[in-house]
C-alpha positions in Angstrom: 129.3 91.6 135.7 132.7 89.9 135.2 133.8 90.4 131.6 133.9 87.2 129.6 137.2 87.1 127.7 136.6 88.1 124.0 139.3 85.6 122.9 137.4 82.7 124.5 134.1 83.7 122.9 135.7 84.0 119.4 137.4 80.6 119.7 134.2 78.9 121.0 132.2 80.5 118.2 134.7 79.5 115.5 134.7 75.9 116.8 130.9 75.9 116.8 130.7 77.2 113.3 133.3 74.7 112.0 131.4 71.9 113.7 128.1 73.0 112.2 129.5 73.5 108.7 131.2 70.1 108.9 127.9 68.5 109.9 126.1 70.1 107.1 128.7 69.1 104.5 128.7 65.5 105.7 124.9 65.3 105.6 124.8 66.8 102.1 127.5 64.5 101.0 125.6 61.5 102.3 122.5 62.6 100.5 124.5 63.0 97.3 126.0 59.6 97.6 122.5 58.1 98.1 121.4 59.9 94.9 124.5 58.6 93.0 123.9 55.0 94.1 120.2 55.3 93.2 121.0 56.5 89.7 123.7 53.8 89.3 121.2 51.1 90.2 118.8 52.5 87.6 121.6 52.5 85.1 122.4 48.8 85.8 118.7 47.9 85.4 118.4 49.9 82.2 121.4 48.2 80.7 119.9 44.8 81.4 116.7 45.9 79.9 118.4 47.2 76.7 120.2 43.9 76.3 116.9 42.1 76.3 114.9 44.7 74.4 117.3 46.6 72.2 114.7 48.4 70.1 112.7 49.8 73.1 112.3 53.6 73.0 113.8 55.1 76.3 112.5 58.2 78.1 114.0 61.6 77.4 116.3 61.6 80.5 118.0 58.4 79.3 120.5 58.7 76.4 122.6 56.1 74.6 125.9 57.7 73.5 128.1 56.3 70.7 131.4 54.6 71.7 133.2 57.4 69.8 131.6 60.2 71.9 134.3 62.4 73.3 133.5 64.7 76.3 134.7 65.1 79.9 132.5 62.3 81.1 133.7 59.7 78.6 137.3 60.8 79.1 137.0 60.0 82.9 135.7 56.5 82.0 138.4 56.1 79.4 140.9 56.9 82.2 139.6 54.0 84.3 136.7 55.5 86.2 133.7 53.1 86.6 131.4 56.0 85.9 131.3 59.8 85.5 129.1 62.2 87.5 128.2 65.8 86.9 126.0 67.9 89.1 123.8 71.0 88.9 121.8 72.6 91.7 118.8 70.4 91.0 120.0 67.5 88.8 122.5 64.7 88.8 123.9 63.2 85.6 125.5 59.8 85.6 127.4 58.4 82.6 128.2 54.7 82.7 129.9 52.5 80.1 128.0 49.7 78.1 130.2 46.7 77.6 130.0 44.1 74.8 132.5 41.2 75.2 134.5 43.2 77.7 134.7 46.1 75.3 133.0 49.5 75.6 130.3 49.6 72.9 128.7 52.8 74.1 127.6 54.9 77.1 124.3 55.2 79.0 123.7 58.7 80.3 121.0 59.2 82.9 119.8 62.6 84.1 117.7 62.6 87.3 116.6 65.1 90.0 118.6 65.5 93.2 117.2 65.2 96.6 116.4 68.8 97.7 118.5 69.9 100.8 117.7 73.6 101.1 114.9 73.1 103.5 116.9 70.7 105.6 119.9 73.0 105.6 117.6 75.9 106.7 116.1 73.9 109.5 119.6 72.9 110.7 120.8 76.5 110.5 117.9 77.8 112.6 118.3 75.0 115.1 122.0 75.7 115.4 121.4 79.4 115.8 118.8 78.7 118.6 121.3 76.4 120.3 124.0 79.1 120.0 121.8 81.9 121.4 120.6 79.6 124.2 124.2 78.9 125.1 125.1 82.6 125.0 122.1 83.5 127.2 123.0 80.8 129.7 126.6 81.8 129.7 125.8 85.5 130.2 123.2 84.7 132.9 125.7 82.5 134.7 128.5 85.1 134.5 126.1 87.8 135.8 125.1 85.6 138.7 128.7 84.8 139.5 129.6 88.5 139.3 126.8 89.5 141.7 127.7 86.6 144.0 131.4 87.6 144.0 130.6 91.2 144.6 128.4 90.4 147.6 131.0 88.1 149.0 133.7 90.6 148.6 131.6 93.3 150.3 130.8 91.0 153.2 134.4 90.0 153.6 135.4 93.7 153.6 132.8 94.3 156.3 134.4 91.6 158.4 137.8 93.1 157.7 136.6 96.6 158.6 134.6 95.7 161.6 134.8 92.1 162.9 133.2 93.0 166.2 129.9 93.9 164.8 128.7 91.2 162.4 125.1 90.5 163.2 124.0 92.9 160.5 125.3 90.5 157.9 122.4 88.1 158.5 119.2 88.9 156.6 116.1 87.1 155.5 117.7 86.0 152.3 121.0 85.0 153.9 122.8 82.1 152.1 125.1 79.5 153.6 128.3 81.4 152.7 126.9 84.6 154.4 126.0 82.6 157.5 129.5 81.1 157.5 131.0 84.6 157.1 128.9 85.8 160.0 130.0 82.9 162.1 133.6 83.7 161.2 133.1 87.3 162.4 131.5 86.0 165.7 134.4 83.5 166.0 136.9 86.4 165.7 134.9 88.3 168.3 134.9 85.4 170.8 138.6 84.7 170.3 139.4 88.4 170.9 137.3 88.5 174.0 138.1 85.1 175.5 141.7 85.7 176.4 142.2 88.2 179.2 145.9 88.0 178.7 145.5 89.6 175.3 143.7 92.6 176.5 146.3 94.9 175.1 146.0 93.2 171.7 142.3 94.2 171.7 143.2 97.8 172.6 145.7 97.8 169.7 143.1 96.2 167.5 140.5 98.9 167.9 143.0 101.5 166.7 142.7 100.0 163.2 139.1 101.3 162.8 138.2 104.7 161.4 135.1 105.2 163.5 135.0 106.0 167.3 135.4 103.1 169.7 135.9 103.1 173.4 135.9 100.5 176.2 134.5 101.3 179.7 134.1 99.3 182.8 131.3 98.9 185.4 132.7 101.8 187.5 132.0 104.3 184.7 135.7 104.7 183.8 136.8 104.8 180.1 139.7 102.3 179.9 140.6 102.8 176.2 139.7 104.9 173.2 140.9 104.9 169.6 142.1 107.8 167.6 138.7 108.4 165.9 137.1 108.8 169.3 139.7 111.3 170.5 139.2 113.3 167.3 135.4 113.5 167.6 135.2 113.8 171.4 138.1 114.0 173.8 141.1 112.1 175.2 139.4 111.3 178.5 139.0 108.5 181.1 135.6 109.4 182.4 132.1 109.0 181.1 131.5 112.6 182.2 132.6 113.6 178.7 129.0 112.6 177.7 127.3 114.7 180.3 125.8 117.1 177.7 124.1 114.0 176.2 121.9 112.8 179.1 120.0 110.2 177.1 123.2 108.6 175.8 124.8 108.6 179.3 121.8 106.9 180.7 122.0 104.3 178.0 125.7 103.5 179.0 124.8 103.3 182.7 121.8 101.1 182.0 124.1 98.6 180.3 126.2 98.3 183.5 123.0 97.0 185.2 121.7 95.0 182.3 124.7 93.9 180.3 123.5 92.7 176.8 124.2 93.6 173.2 122.1 96.5 172.1 122.1 99.1 169.3 120.5 102.5 169.3 120.9 105.8 167.4 121.7 109.0 169.2 122.1 112.6 168.1 125.1 114.5 169.6 124.0 118.1 169.3 127.3 119.8 170.2 129.1 118.1 167.2 126.0 118.0 165.0 126.3 114.2 164.3 124.1 111.1 164.5 125.8 107.9 165.7 124.5 104.3 165.7 125.7 103.0 169.0 126.4 99.3 169.6 127.4 98.1 173.1 128.9 94.7 173.5 129.7 93.3 177.0 133.1 91.8 177.4 132.6 89.4 180.4 136.1 87.9 179.9 137.8 91.3 180.2 136.8 92.2 183.8 133.2 92.8 182.7 134.0 95.7 180.5 132.0 97.0 177.6 133.1 97.9 174.1 131.1 100.7 172.4 131.3 101.2 168.6 129.9 104.4 167.2 129.0 104.3 163.5 128.6 107.8 162.0 125.1 107.9 160.4 124.9 111.7 160.0 124.7 111.7 156.2 122.2 108.9 156.1 120.0 110.5 158.8 120.1 114.0 157.1 119.3 112.4 153.8 116.3 110.6 155.4 115.1 113.7 157.2 115.4 115.8 153.9 113.5 113.1 152.1 110.7 113.0 154.7 110.5 116.8 154.8 110.3 116.9 151.0 107.5 114.3 150.9 105.6 116.2 153.7 106.1 119.5 151.8 104.9 118.1 148.5 101.9 116.5 150.2 101.0 119.8 151.8 101.5 121.9 148.7 99.4 119.4 146.6 96.6 119.4 149.2 95.7 123.1 148.9 94.9 123.1 145.1 93.3 119.7 145.3 91.0 120.8 148.1 89.9 123.8 146.1 89.3 121.8 143.0 87.3 119.2 144.9 85.2 121.8 146.8 84.2 123.8 143.8 83.7 120.8 141.6 81.2 119.5 144.2 79.4 122.8 144.1 79.2 122.6 140.3 78.0 119.0 140.5 75.0 120.0 142.7 73.7 122.2 139.8 72.3 124.8 142.1 74.8 127.6 141.3 74.0 130.6 139.1 75.7 130.9 135.7 77.9 133.7 137.1 79.0 131.6 140.1 79.6 128.5 137.9 81.8 130.6 135.7 83.8 131.9 138.7 84.1 128.3 140.2 85.3 126.9 136.9 87.8 129.8 136.7 89.1 128.9 140.2 89.3 125.2 139.2 91.2 126.1 136.1 93.6 128.3 138.1 94.2 125.6 140.8 94.7 122.9 138.1 97.4 125.1 136.5 99.0 125.5 139.9 98.9 121.8 140.5 100.4 121.1 137.1 103.2 123.6 137.8 103.9 121.9 141.1 104.1 118.5 139.4 106.4 119.8 136.7 108.7 121.6 139.1 108.8 118.6 141.4 109.9 116.3 138.5 112.6 118.7 137.5 113.9 119.0 141.0 114.0 115.3 141.7 115.4 114.3 138.3 118.9 112.7 138.4 121.1 114.0 135.6 123.6 111.2 135.4 124.9 112.5 132.1 124.5 116.1 131.1 124.5 116.7 127.4 126.1 119.9 126.3 126.2 121.9 123.1 127.4 125.3 122.0 124.6 127.9 122.6 124.5 131.7 122.4 123.6 132.8 126.0 122.9 136.4 125.0 120.3 135.3 122.5 118.8 133.0 125.1 118.4 135.8 127.7 116.9 138.2 125.1 114.3 135.5 124.1 113.3 135.1 127.8 113.0 138.8 128.3 110.8 139.0 125.2 108.5 136.4 126.7 108.2 138.4 129.9 107.5 141.7 128.1 103.8 141.7 129.0 104.4 141.2 132.7 107.1 144.0 132.7 104.7 146.4 130.9 101.8 145.5 133.2 103.8 146.5 136.3 105.4 149.5 134.4 108.9 148.2 135.3 112.1 149.8 134.0 114.3 147.1 132.5 118.0 147.9 132.0 120.3 145.3 130.4 124.1 145.0 129.9 124.3 141.8 127.9 127.6 140.9 126.1 127.4 138.5 123.1 128.7 135.2 124.6 128.5 131.6 123.5 129.3 128.6 125.7 129.1 124.8 125.5 126.6 123.9 128.1 123.2 122.3 128.7 120.5 124.5 127.1 117.6 123.3 129.2 119.3 123.8 132.5 120.8 127.2 131.7 117.4 128.3 130.3 115.7 127.3 133.6 118.3 129.3 135.6 117.9 132.5 133.6 114.1 132.1 133.4 113.5 131.5 137.1 115.8 134.4 138.2 114.2 136.9 135.8 110.7 135.7 136.6 111.5 136.1 140.4 112.7 139.6 139.9 109.6 140.6 138.0 107.3 138.9 140.6 108.9 140.5 143.7 109.5 144.0 142.3 106.7 146.5 143.0 104.9 148.8 140.5 107.2 151.2 138.7 110.2 149.3 140.0 113.6 148.7 138.3 115.3 145.5 137.1 118.8 145.2 135.8 120.0 142.1 133.9 123.6 141.6 132.9 125.8 139.0 131.2 129.6 139.2 130.9 132.8 137.2 131.3 135.5 137.6 133.9 138.6 135.4 134.4 137.2 132.7 132.1 134.0 132.7 134.1 130.6 133.6 132.7 128.7 135.9 135.1 124.9 136.3 134.9 123.3 138.8 137.2 119.7 139.9 137.9 119.1 142.8 140.3 115.8 144.4 141.4 114.8 147.2 143.8 112.1 145.2 145.6 111.5 144.6 149.3 114.8 142.8 149.8 115.4 139.9 152.3 116.2 139.6 155.9 119.2 137.4 156.9 116.9 134.6 157.9 115.0 134.8 154.6 118.3 134.9 152.7 119.6 131.8 154.5 116.4 129.8 153.5 115.8 131.3 150.0 117.0 128.1 148.2 115.0 125.7 150.4 112.3 123.7 148.6 108.8 125.2 148.9 110.1 128.1 150.9 108.6 131.5 150.0 108.9 134.8 151.7 106.0 135.2 154.1 104.9 138.7 153.1 104.4 137.6 149.5 103.2 134.0 149.8 99.6 134.9 149.2 100.3 137.8 146.8 102.7 136.3 144.3 101.8 133.1 142.4 104.4 130.2 142.2 105.3 126.8 143.5 108.2 127.8 145.8 110.6 125.5 143.9 112.0 127.9 141.4 115.2 128.9 143.3 115.7 125.3 144.5 115.7 124.3 140.8 118.2 127.2 140.1 120.6 126.0 142.8 120.4 122.4 141.7 121.1 123.3 138.0 124.0 125.6 138.9 125.6 122.9 141.1 125.2 120.3 138.4 126.8 122.6 135.9 129.7 123.0 138.4 129.0 126.7 139.0 127.9 128.6 142.1 125.3 131.3 142.9 125.6 134.3 145.2 122.8 136.4 146.8 123.2 140.0 148.0 120.1 141.6 149.5 119.4 144.7 151.5 116.1 145.0 153.3 114.1 147.8 151.6 116.6 148.2 148.8 116.4 145.1 146.7 118.1 141.8 145.8 120.8 140.7 143.4 121.4 137.1 142.3 124.7 136.4 140.6 125.4 133.1 138.8 129.0 132.0 138.0 129.3 129.3 135.3 
């Protein structure tokens, strides 16, 4: 969102506050003047009454002061003021002179209550605050909409600047008038470029500006022009035979010679390991040539494939425990099982439920996006020793020999992520080491790098297994049914190591064992 200038906000707020305070002051002053006039009218009426009935007893808030009375009020009148007024929070006191033959014979002092203004001031303040907050909300909303609109327009203009020959993708279901106008501008540029055969060379120079492969070919199958990006990804050639390894794509190009129309399609170019979104546009004004733009979609396609594979794997891994839980729950529901079978079925349901919960937890950890990693100083050696202590029963059960070489080291890092790295690697070593096996755990520093290593003398890994060991849900075939787990542990380790800007190495010899080394 475009930043609203702080200076403008402060000035507008000050002006608003001054205006509001001025309004409140004027309103309160008007109320005070009304109170003053009211009391003065009462004073005039009382003086007329006293002249006619001098012996009448007046109420307590009316006082007749002697002409010789000296105070601040009488002094003001003596200096020429027609009356004197003094105020408190709740009362107004008016002192006015009593004349006899044009001479002051005394003073009439009237004390009366003031019109309360606190409630009115509170209502005005709340109303003013609501107006201010509404104005702020509207201003921020408008600035936000303007910012989004500006960003969208800038992006679309940059798209035209980057690729004016392929503009149809700018039009969507929610396209506004400006977007449509921009698209028409792109199409206008395209028509102008293609409508002048005498500017053919300008078109050829024009395609050199783009950073993705573009080539122009004619109806005879000859490539007439390529840009630098095409030469870099394929070859500097003048024949469509360069695409002979890609039969489907070559057929697509040939088909456009027979049926010239604008068409887009994605192809995989195996030899260079890349996906390209191909767009063919006929150029009827340029000797019936065709311009082909090739947008690299490799990263997008691989991300999509990885996403789909992950969803498929998660669904498959969840299906197994859910099937077991459902099956045995139905048997228990029938009520025809023996107590011993019911106990066994409940045990299986409990085990599969724990497995399902572990899958959910590991999946959440693996897909969590750590936009900001909080770090604090922790003692890594103490952390490793705590983890080893937790796994003591498993180590004893398999009669494993544990050897450690742990240096006392502290580092500022993320405790949860480092704990997950150490725990998963140590747990893996325990799981995949046979009875009476050996495990070695070390921690030291070298060239300002912290090096954590876990070695075992288990079965070891083949080269294929080692290349896939960090894949999600991948588990070594020989132990898939024997060793419990989710198949996500090492994937979580790799993710955490990368996010902590470290790296991990694996050394494994089949039949000898495996060593994982983490550098942080």
